C-alpha positions in Angstrom: 105.3 114.4 150.0 104.9 111.8 152.9 107.6 113.8 155.4 106.1 111.6 157.8 108.1 108.7 156.7 111.0 110.4 156.4 111.4 111.2 160.1 113.5 109.2 162.2 112.8 106.5 164.4 114.3 108.4 167.3 112.0 111.1 166.7 108.5 109.1 166.7 109.6 107.3 170.1 109.8 110.7 171.9 106.2 112.3 172.7 106.3 116.1 173.1 106.7 117.3 176.7 103.8 117.1 178.7 104.8 120.4 180.1 104.1 122.3 176.2 100.7 120.6 176.9 100.4 122.3 180.4 101.6 125.8 178.3 99.5 125.4 175.1 95.9 124.5 177.4 97.3 127.3 179.8 97.2 130.2 176.5 93.5 129.6 176.2 93.0 131.5 179.8 92.6 135.1 180.3 94.4 135.3 183.8 95.8 131.9 184.6 97.8 131.5 187.8 100.9 129.6 187.0 102.4 127.4 189.1 103.8 125.3 186.7 106.9 127.1 185.2 110.6 126.2 186.8 111.7 129.7 186.3 112.7 132.4 188.7 110.5 135.2 188.9 113.4 137.9 189.8 115.6 140.1 187.4 118.9 139.3 186.5 121.4 141.0 188.9 122.3 144.3 187.4 126.0 143.9 187.5 125.4 140.6 185.2 123.5 142.2 182.8 126.0 145.2 182.4 128.6 142.7 182.2 127.4 141.2 179.2 126.4 144.1 177.6 129.7 145.6 177.8 130.6 142.4 175.9 128.8 142.9 173.2 129.8 146.6 173.1 133.5 145.3 173.2 132.5 143.7 170.1 133.0 139.9 172.4 130.3 138.3 169.5 132.5 135.8 167.8 133.4 132.5 168.5 135.0 131.7 171.8 137.1 128.6 172.5 134.9 125.4 172.4 135.5 125.0 175.9 134.6 128.7 177.0 136.8 131.8 177.5 139.5 131.2 179.4 138.4 133.8 182.3 135.7 132.2 182.9 136.9 128.8 183.1 140.1 130.0 185.7 136.5 131.7 187.5 135.1 128.1 187.2 138.2 126.6 188.4 138.6 129.0 191.7 134.9 128.0 192.3 135.8 124.2 192.5 138.9 125.0 195.0 136.5 127.2 197.1 133.6 125.0 197.3 134.2 121.3 196.7 138.3 121.4 196.8 139.2 120.0 193.6 142.4 121.1 192.3 143.4 124.3 191.8 144.9 123.8 187.8 141.4 122.4 186.9 140.8 122.9 182.7 144.4 123.6 182.5 146.4 121.7 179.9 147.7 118.7 182.0 145.2 118.8 184.7 143.4 115.5 185.5 140.1 117.3 185.8 138.6 118.9 182.8 136.2 122.1 182.3 134.1 123.0 179.7 131.1 125.8 179.5 128.4 124.6 178.3 124.7 125.7 176.3 123.2 125.5 179.7 123.1 122.5 182.4 120.8 120.7 179.7 123.6 121.2 177.1 126.2 119.5 179.4 123.7 116.5 180.2 123.7 115.8 176.6 127.4 116.2 176.0 127.8 113.7 178.9 125.5 111.4 177.3 126.8 111.8 173.9 130.5 110.5 175.5 129.4 107.7 178.0 126.4 105.8 176.2 126.8 103.4 173.2 123.7 101.9 171.8 121.9 99.7 174.7 124.5 100.9 177.2 122.4 102.3 181.1 122.2 104.9 182.8 120.3 105.2 186.1 117.7 107.8 187.0 115.9 109.0 189.3 111.9 108.8 189.2 110.5 111.0 189.3 113.6 112.9 187.4 113.6 116.6 185.6 111.9 115.7 182.6 114.6 115.5 180.0 116.7 113.0 181.7 115.1 109.6 179.6 114.3 111.2 176.6 118.4 112.4 176.4 119.4 108.8 176.9 117.3 107.2 174.6 118.5 110.6 172.0 122.0 108.9 172.5 121.0 105.3 172.1 121.2 104.6 175.9 119.0 102.9 178.2 117.1 105.2 181.3 117.0 102.3 184.1 114.8 104.3 186.7 115.5 104.1 190.3 112.3 104.5 192.3 112.6 107.1 194.8 109.2 106.8 196.5 107.9 108.2 198.9 110.7 110.6 200.2 112.1 110.9 196.8 116.0 110.2 197.8 118.2 108.5 195.3 120.3 106.5 197.9 122.8 103.7 197.2 120.6 100.9 198.2 118.0 101.8 196.0 120.5 102.2 193.5 122.8 99.2 193.7 120.4 96.4 192.5 119.7 98.4 189.3 123.6 98.3 188.2 124.3 96.0 185.4 127.5 95.3 183.0 126.0 97.5 180.9 125.8 100.8 183.4 127.7 103.6 182.4 126.5 106.7 184.3 123.9 107.3 187.6 122.7 110.5 187.5 122.3 112.4 190.9 119.8 115.2 191.3 119.9 117.2 194.6 117.8 119.4 195.4 115.7 117.4 193.3 113.5 118.5 190.4 110.2 117.8 190.9 110.8 117.7 194.3 113.0 120.2 196.0 114.3 117.1 197.8 118.2 117.8 199.3 120.4 114.2 199.8 122.4 114.2 203.0 126.1 114.7 202.7 126.3 110.9 203.9 123.8 109.8 201.4 125.8 111.5 198.7 129.2 110.1 199.8 127.5 106.3 199.7 126.2 107.3 196.8 129.9 108.2 195.3 131.7 105.3 197.0 129.3 102.6 194.9 129.8 104.1 191.8 133.6 103.9 192.5 133.5 100.6 193.6 131.5 99.5 190.1 133.8 101.9 187.7 130.9 103.8 186.6 130.8 107.7 186.3 128.6 109.9 188.9 126.7 112.8 187.2 126.1 115.3 189.8 123.1 117.5 188.3 123.5 120.2 190.8 121.9 123.2 188.7 120.0 124.2 192.2 123.0 124.2 193.8 122.4 127.6 195.6 119.0 127.1 196.1 119.5 125.3 199.8 117.0 126.6 202.3 118.7 127.2 205.9 116.5 124.7 207.9 117.2 121.6 205.1 120.3 120.2 206.7 123.3 121.2 208.8 125.2 120.1 206.6 124.7 123.0 204.2 127.9 124.9 203.4 128.1 128.9 204.1 130.4 130.2 201.7 131.3 133.6 200.4 128.4 133.7 198.0 125.5 132.1 200.2 124.4 128.3 201.1 125.4 125.6 198.7 123.8 122.1 199.3 125.4 118.9 200.2 127.7 117.4 197.3 129.3 114.1 196.2 132.2 116.3 194.4 133.1 117.2 198.5 134.5 113.8 198.9 138.0 113.3 198.4 139.4 112.4 194.9 135.7 112.7 193.6 137.4 114.4 190.9 138.5 111.2 189.3 134.7 110.0 188.9 132.0 112.8 189.6 131.2 114.6 186.4 129.3 118.0 188.4 127.4 120.1 186.6 126.2 123.3 187.6 124.4 126.4 185.7 123.7 129.9 185.9 120.2 130.1 184.7 118.1 129.3 187.6 120.3 130.8 190.3 120.6 134.3 188.7 117.2 134.6 186.5 118.7 134.1 183.3 117.5 130.6 181.9 117.4 132.1 178.5 120.7 132.9 178.5 121.6 128.8 178.4 124.5 129.0 180.1 126.3 126.2 182.3 129.1 124.8 182.9 130.8 121.0 183.7 133.9 119.3 185.5 135.2 116.2 186.2 137.6 113.4 184.6 140.0 115.3 182.2 138.9 112.1 179.8 135.2 112.6 179.9 135.3 116.2 179.3 137.6 116.0 176.3 135.4 113.5 175.0 132.1 116.3 176.0 134.3 119.0 174.4 134.7 117.1 171.1 130.8 116.6 171.0 130.1 120.6 171.9 132.6 121.5 168.7 130.3 119.4 166.4 126.9 120.2 167.9 126.7 123.6 169.9 130.5 124.8 169.1 130.2 127.3 172.0 128.3 128.7 174.6 127.2 132.3 174.0 130.4 134.5 173.5 129.2 137.8 175.5 126.8 135.9 177.7 129.7 134.3 179.1 131.6 137.3 179.8 127.9 138.2 181.8 128.4 135.0 183.6 131.8 136.0 185.0 129.8 138.5 187.4 128.2 136.0 188.9 130.5 134.6 191.1 130.3 138.1 193.1 126.5 138.1 193.4 125.1 137.2 196.8 121.4 135.9 195.9 120.7 134.8 199.6 117.7 137.3 200.0 115.8 135.8 197.1 116.5 132.2 198.8 114.8 133.5 201.5 112.1 134.4 200.0 111.5 131.3 198.3 112.2 128.9 202.0 109.0 131.5 203.0 107.3 130.8 200.2 108.0 126.9 200.7 106.5 127.6 204.1 103.6 129.2 203.1 102.9 125.7 200.7 103.7 123.9 203.7 101.4 125.4 205.9 98.3 125.3 203.3 98.7 121.7 202.0 100.1 119.6 204.4 97.2 119.1 206.5 95.3 118.3 203.3 97.6 115.5 201.8 101.1 114.7 201.8 103.9 117.0 200.7 107.7 116.1 201.3 108.9 119.0 202.3 111.4 120.4 200.0 114.8 121.5 201.4 115.8 123.4 198.3 115.2 124.3 194.4 111.3 126.0 194.4 109.2 123.2 193.7 106.8 121.1 195.7 105.9 117.8 194.5 102.0 117.2 195.7 100.6 113.6 196.3 97.0 114.3 195.4 94.8 113.1 198.2 93.3 109.3 197.6 90.0 110.2 198.4 89.4 111.9 195.3 90.1 109.2 193.2 91.9 111.0 190.3 94.9 110.8 188.5 97.8 113.5 188.3 97.1 114.4 184.7 93.1 114.7 185.7 93.2 116.7 188.8 95.5 119.0 187.0 93.0 119.3 184.0 90.3 120.1 186.7 92.9 123.5 188.0 92.6 124.5 184.3 89.5 124.8 184.6 89.7 127.1 187.2 92.4 128.7 185.7 95.2 127.0 187.8 98.2 125.6 186.2 100.5 122.9 187.4 102.5 120.0 185.9 100.8 116.3 186.3 103.5 113.6 187.7 103.2 111.7 185.1 105.4 114.0 183.2 108.7 113.6 185.8 107.6 109.9 186.4 106.3 106.2 185.4 103.7 107.1 188.1 100.6 109.2 188.0 99.6 109.9 191.6 101.3 113.9 192.1 101.0 117.2 190.7 104.5 119.8 190.7 103.8 123.2 192.3 106.5 125.8 191.4 106.6 128.7 194.2 108.8 130.7 192.0 106.3 133.5 192.0 104.8 136.5 193.5 103.1 136.0 196.8 99.5 136.8 195.6 99.8 134.5 192.4 101.1 131.7 194.9 98.2 132.4 197.5 95.4 132.6 194.7 96.8 129.3 193.4 96.7 127.5 197.3 93.3 129.2 197.9 92.2 126.9 194.7 94.1 123.8 195.7 93.0 123.8 198.9 89.1 124.1 197.8 90.0 121.3 195.3 91.2 119.2 198.2 88.7 120.2 200.7 86.2 118.2 198.5 84.2 115.0 199.9 
């Protein structure tokens, strides 16, 4: 049987991730220098692991409410009060603010697009972008509209406004950004929010790296009980009426494989996302929801500071050789390939693989292919080996 002829148009129009291509090439290497993967290299905190293990032992292994276990939703609501000043009854019946525990931040983003996008509706996303953004929109029959943020990778209101049309349903802001690590200023966040509010569209704020904000990035970073937090449009008065705030646990606490995140925002939107979750993911993993309860008492500042030092080393080694926008958070650098090399991102990354170095070409994250993404979420030794290869490649005449 020719199964191929049965495959949907939706699937045929979406290519496999370029990141997967790099992984497949890297699998052929005996001892690769892996600066490609966006995954923390520190272990899950012991208290968090214990909480999940104890939940399994207590037989907390069945379905939960679609929106998540009450204890975790209550703790998320408390976090919203403490960090962004939202109403304290978030997620409660009758509240203007809804909250849902999701299967990772990607799960929350997918639910949001299912709830907001009808065929032909538009969502404005940054370019460069997290690899899944445009494909998520297309899967939902929506249209991704790309906001060019080169060369500084800041998705400002001035860049967004000309892209808005009658079909615009949402703007997707990602700060700190992947692949750039750029952190928007609080003023920039507020201007984007005011633009969205004036046009009657939802601002989706993807803050998966919200706790990975480096001390020297901005003086406006907020330092709370559990570490430094990045600027956010959610901190504007009344933001809960038009901002969908999406955050996660995987990157911050090293549990990416748990697939745990949450979303909070306008009640009507969360209600529709809940309906979509009911008929797709059903609920987030039950015992891991209990594990995530323990994360709110974990201070990850030492790990964030160690990544800031790695960032400094990347800048020290590469900034004299090419253009690198200084990352203010997350654990990536989006590095421009020197023009003198006359290479695309794919060509440069393929050449790096020949030297056992794994990077991700810019074309995976952008309509351009002039950069590559480097992840410094790795050991100091591995990072130094990778930077040695890169500096050697960039010194070519």
